[in-house]
C-alpha positions as CSV (number, residue, x, y, z in Angstrom):
1,M,104.3,125.1,95.4
2,A,104.1,121.6,94.0
3,L,104.3,118.0,95.3
4,Y,105.8,115.2,93.3
5,L,105.1,111.5,93.4
6,I,108.2,109.6,92.3
7,G,108.3,105.9,91.4
8,D,111.0,103.3,92.1
9,I,114.5,104.8,92.1
10,Q,116.4,101.7,93.0
11,G,119.8,103.2,93.5
12,C,119.8,105.1,90.2
13,D,121.0,108.5,91.6
14,T,122.2,109.9,88.2
15,A,118.7,109.4,86.8
16,L,117.2,110.9,89.9
17,Q,119.4,114.0,89.6
18,H,118.3,114.3,86.0
19,L,114.7,114.1,87.0
20,L,115.0,116.7,89.8
21,D,116.8,119.0,87.4
22,T,114.0,118.6,84.9
23,L,111.5,119.3,87.6
24,A,113.4,122.4,88.8
25,F,112.8,120.9,92.2
26,S,113.3,123.2,95.2
27,P,113.3,121.7,98.7
28,S,112.4,125.1,100.1
29,R,109.3,125.2,98.0
30,D,108.3,121.6,96.9
31,T,107.8,118.2,98.4
32,L,108.8,114.8,97.1
33,Y,106.8,111.7,98.0
34,V,108.9,108.7,97.0
35,L,106.9,105.5,96.6
36,G,109.4,103.0,97.9
37,D,112.4,101.0,96.6
38,L,114.9,103.8,97.0
39,V,117.7,101.3,96.9
40,N,119.1,98.2,95.2
41,R,119.8,96.9,91.7
42,G,121.1,100.3,90.6
43,P,124.7,101.6,91.0
44,D,124.5,104.0,93.9
45,S,121.9,103.4,96.6
46,A,124.0,105.3,99.2
47,A,123.8,108.5,97.1
48,V,120.0,108.2,96.9
49,L,119.7,107.8,100.7
50,R,122.1,110.6,101.4
51,R,120.2,112.9,99.0
52,M,116.8,112.1,100.6
53,M,118.2,112.5,104.1
54,G,119.6,115.9,103.1
55,Y,116.2,117.1,101.9
56,G,114.7,116.8,105.4
57,D,111.0,117.3,105.4
58,A,111.0,118.0,101.7
59,A,111.4,114.3,101.0
60,R,108.9,111.9,102.4
61,C,109.7,108.3,101.6
62,L,107.9,105.0,101.7
63,L,109.6,101.6,102.4
64,G,109.5,99.1,99.5
65,N,110.5,95.5,99.4
66,H,114.1,96.3,98.4
67,D,114.4,98.8,101.3
68,L,113.3,96.2,103.7
69,N,115.7,93.7,102.1
70,L,118.6,96.1,102.8
71,L,117.6,96.4,106.4
72,A,117.3,92.6,106.7
73,V,120.7,92.0,105.1
74,A,122.3,94.7,107.4
75,Q,120.9,92.8,110.4
76,G,122.6,89.6,109.1
77,V,119.3,87.6,108.9
78,R,119.2,87.5,105.1
79,K,122.0,86.9,102.5
80,P,122.2,89.4,99.6
81,H,120.7,88.2,96.3
82,R,123.1,87.7,93.5
83,K,121.7,90.9,91.8
84,D,121.7,93.0,94.9
85,T,123.9,96.1,94.8
86,L,123.8,97.1,98.5
87,H,127.5,97.4,99.1
88,T,127.5,101.2,98.7
89,V,125.4,101.4,101.8
90,L,126.7,98.4,103.8
91,E,130.4,99.4,103.3
92,A,129.9,103.1,103.8
93,P,131.4,105.0,106.8
94,D,127.9,106.5,107.4
95,R,126.2,103.1,107.1
96,T,124.6,103.4,110.6
97,A,123.1,106.8,109.9
98,M,121.6,105.7,106.6
99,L,120.1,102.5,108.0
100,D,118.7,104.3,111.1
101,W,117.1,106.9,108.8
102,L,115.6,104.2,106.6
103,R,114.0,102.4,109.5
104,Q,112.2,105.6,110.4
105,Q,110.4,105.8,107.0
106,R,106.7,104.9,106.5
107,L,104.9,102.0,104.9
108,A,101.8,104.1,103.9
109,M,100.9,107.7,103.9
110,L,97.5,109.5,103.5
111,L,97.4,113.0,102.2
112,A,94.5,115.4,101.9
113,L,94.3,117.1,98.6
114,P,92.1,120.1,97.6
115,S,88.5,119.5,96.6
116,N,88.0,117.0,99.4
117,Q,90.2,114.4,97.7
118,A,92.5,112.0,99.6
119,L,95.7,110.4,98.3
120,L,96.8,107.1,99.7
121,M,100.4,106.2,99.0
122,V,101.9,102.7,99.3
123,H,104.7,100.9,97.6
124,A,102.8,97.9,96.2
125,G,99.1,97.5,97.0
126,V,96.2,97.5,99.3
127,L,94.0,94.5,100.2
128,P,90.4,95.0,99.1
129,A,89.0,94.7,102.7
130,W,91.2,97.6,103.9
131,T,90.0,101.2,104.0
132,A,92.5,104.0,103.6
133,T,92.4,104.7,107.4
134,K,92.8,101.1,108.2
135,T,95.7,100.8,105.8
136,I,97.5,103.6,107.7
137,A,96.8,102.0,111.1
138,L,98.1,98.6,110.0
139,A,101.2,100.1,108.4
140,R,101.8,101.9,111.7
141,E,101.8,98.5,113.5
142,V,104.8,97.4,111.4
143,E,106.5,100.8,111.6
144,T,106.4,100.7,115.4
145,V,108.2,97.4,115.3
146,L,110.8,98.5,112.8
147,Q,111.6,101.6,114.8
148,G,111.8,99.7,118.1
149,P,114.1,97.2,119.9
150,D,112.3,94.2,118.4
151,A,113.3,95.0,114.8
152,P,116.1,92.3,114.6
153,G,113.6,89.6,115.6
154,F,111.0,90.9,113.2
155,F,113.4,90.6,110.2
156,Q,114.0,86.9,111.1
157,T,110.3,86.2,110.7
158,M,109.2,88.7,108.1
159,Y,109.7,86.6,105.0
160,G,107.2,84.0,103.7
161,N,104.0,83.8,101.6
162,A,101.7,82.6,104.3
163,P,99.2,83.5,105.5
164,N,98.2,84.8,102.0
165,A,95.0,86.6,103.1
166,W,94.0,89.1,105.7
167,S,91.9,88.4,108.8
168,D,91.2,90.7,111.6
169,T,91.9,87.8,114.0
170,L,95.6,87.5,112.9
171,T,98.1,88.2,115.6
172,G,101.9,88.3,116.0
173,T,104.2,87.3,113.2
174,D,101.4,86.2,110.9
175,R,99.6,89.6,111.2
176,L,102.8,91.6,110.5
177,R,103.8,89.4,107.6
178,V,100.5,89.9,105.8
179,I,100.7,93.6,106.3
180,V,104.2,93.8,104.9
181,N,103.4,91.5,102.0
182,A,100.4,93.5,100.9
183,L,102.0,96.9,101.2
184,T,105.4,95.9,99.6
185,R,104.8,92.9,97.4
186,L,101.2,92.7,96.2
187,R,100.3,92.7,92.5
188,F,97.5,90.1,92.1
189,C,94.8,88.8,94.4
190,T,91.4,87.1,94.3
191,A,88.2,88.9,94.8
192,Q,88.3,87.7,98.4
193,G,91.8,89.1,98.9
194,A,94.0,86.0,98.7
195,M,97.4,87.2,97.5
196,E,99.6,85.7,94.7
197,F,103.3,86.5,94.7
198,E,104.9,84.5,91.8
199,T,103.5,86.3,88.8
200,K,105.4,89.5,87.8
201,E,103.8,90.1,84.4
202,G,101.6,93.1,83.5
203,A,97.9,93.4,84.4
204,D,96.9,91.2,81.5
205,G,99.1,88.3,82.9
206,A,96.9,87.6,85.9
207,P,96.8,83.9,86.8
208,A,93.4,82.2,86.7
209,G,91.1,83.3,89.5
210,Y,93.3,86.4,90.2
211,M,93.2,90.1,89.1
212,P,95.2,93.2,89.8
213,W,94.5,94.3,93.3
214,F,93.1,97.6,92.2
215,D,90.5,95.9,89.9
216,V,88.8,94.0,92.7
217,P,85.1,94.9,92.7
218,Q,84.1,97.1,95.7
219,R,87.5,97.4,97.2
220,H,87.3,99.6,100.2
221,T,89.9,102.1,98.9
222,A,87.9,103.0,95.8
223,D,86.9,106.3,97.4
224,V,90.5,107.6,97.4
225,I,93.3,108.0,94.9
226,V,95.9,105.2,95.5
227,A,99.4,105.9,94.3
228,F,102.0,103.1,94.2
229,G,105.1,101.8,92.5
230,H,106.6,98.3,92.6
231,W,105.1,97.0,89.3
232,S,107.5,97.9,86.4
233,T,105.7,95.6,84.0
234,L,102.5,97.5,84.6
235,G,104.2,100.8,84.0
236,W,102.5,104.2,84.1
237,L,98.8,104.0,84.9
238,G,96.9,107.2,85.4
239,R,93.3,106.5,86.3
240,S,91.0,108.7,88.4
241,D,91.4,106.3,91.3
242,V,94.9,104.7,90.7
243,L,98.3,106.1,89.9
244,S,101.1,103.6,89.1
245,L,104.5,105.1,88.9
246,D,107.2,102.4,88.6
247,T,108.3,102.7,85.0
248,G,111.4,100.5,85.1
249,C,114.2,103.0,85.6
250,V,116.7,100.3,86.7
251,W,115.9,98.2,83.7
252,G,116.5,101.0,81.2
253,G,113.0,102.4,81.2
254,S,112.2,105.8,82.7
255,L,112.1,107.4,86.1
256,S,108.7,109.1,86.6
257,A,107.4,111.9,88.7
258,L,103.8,113.1,88.8
259,R,103.6,116.8,89.6
260,V,100.5,117.7,91.6
261,T,100.0,121.4,91.8
262,T,97.9,122.5,94.8
263,D,97.8,126.3,94.5
264,G,94.1,126.6,94.8
265,G,91.2,124.8,93.0
266,A,91.3,121.2,92.0
267,P,94.7,119.6,91.8
268,V,96.4,119.6,88.4
269,Q,98.5,116.5,87.5
270,E,101.4,116.4,85.1
271,L,103.6,113.3,84.3
272,I,107.3,114.1,83.9
273,Q,109.7,111.3,82.8
274,V,113.4,111.0,82.1
275,Q,115.1,108.1,80.2
276,C,117.3,105.9,82.3
277,E,120.4,103.9,81.5
278,A,119.9,100.2,82.2
279,A,121.7,99.1,85.4
280,Q,120.5,95.4,85.1
281,R,118.7,93.2,82.7
282,P,115.3,91.6,83.7
283,G,115.3,87.9,84.5
C-alpha cells in the first residue's frame, strides 16, 4: 500500500494518465492526495474531474485557487480570464455533478503518518500563527460555507487582498477571505504574517521585508510536515518539514508525485515525475 501526493494537474489529463501508469496506481490498494488546482489552463479539466470522481475514496483532493475560480465562474459572479480553459466543464452535460463534487472537496487535510509524524496538506500556504489543528478548523469554516446554501453569496465577496493578515477577531467576509487567501494564494509573507500576492517569482524573489511563508521563524506548523503546490516557480522542494510539489506541468514542466510507503516503520519517500507538454506559456 502506498499514498501519493500529487502537485497541480490543471486540466492536464494526458499527463496525469502517464503519471498514474508510471506509478502503477491501483485505486483498490493506493490513495491519491491531490494538492489542489485540478482544473484550468490545461486542455481537459472535465476529464481530470471525472477521473477523480470515479476513484471514490482512493482520491482525496484539495481545492486550489483555480478550482475556486471555476466554482465562481459557474455561479456567474466572475468572468473567465482570457487564459482560462474551463469550457470542458461548464459546457458538459454532467456539469452539475462535477461542480457539486468539487464543492465537497477540502481546503486542508491532516494525516497521521507512522513514527508519530503528521502531514498537513494545503494548496498554497499556512500563516505563521496557525497550528496544524487550527488550520484544519479554519479550513472547515470555509468548507461549510462552500457546501451550504450561502455559497453563491460567498463567491461574490471571496475575492480581494484585504485584510492581508490574520487576527482572531476577524469575522464574516473578512475572516473567510483571509483563510481562503492563505490556503490557496499565499507565497510570501512578513515575519508577522502579512501576506503579499503580487510576486510570483521563486523563493529568491521575495520583496523587501517578505520571505517564503515556510521560512518564517518559529511558525507554528514547524512541528509537522507541510505539503503544498501552487508555486511552480519554486518547483520541487523536499525538506524534512516542507514538501513543494507544483513543478509546472501546464507550462511544459513536469507532473510530480511523491510516493509515501507506509508498510511498517518510518515512511519512505520517493519522487516520481513525468514530462508534460506545454498547454500554455507563462506570462
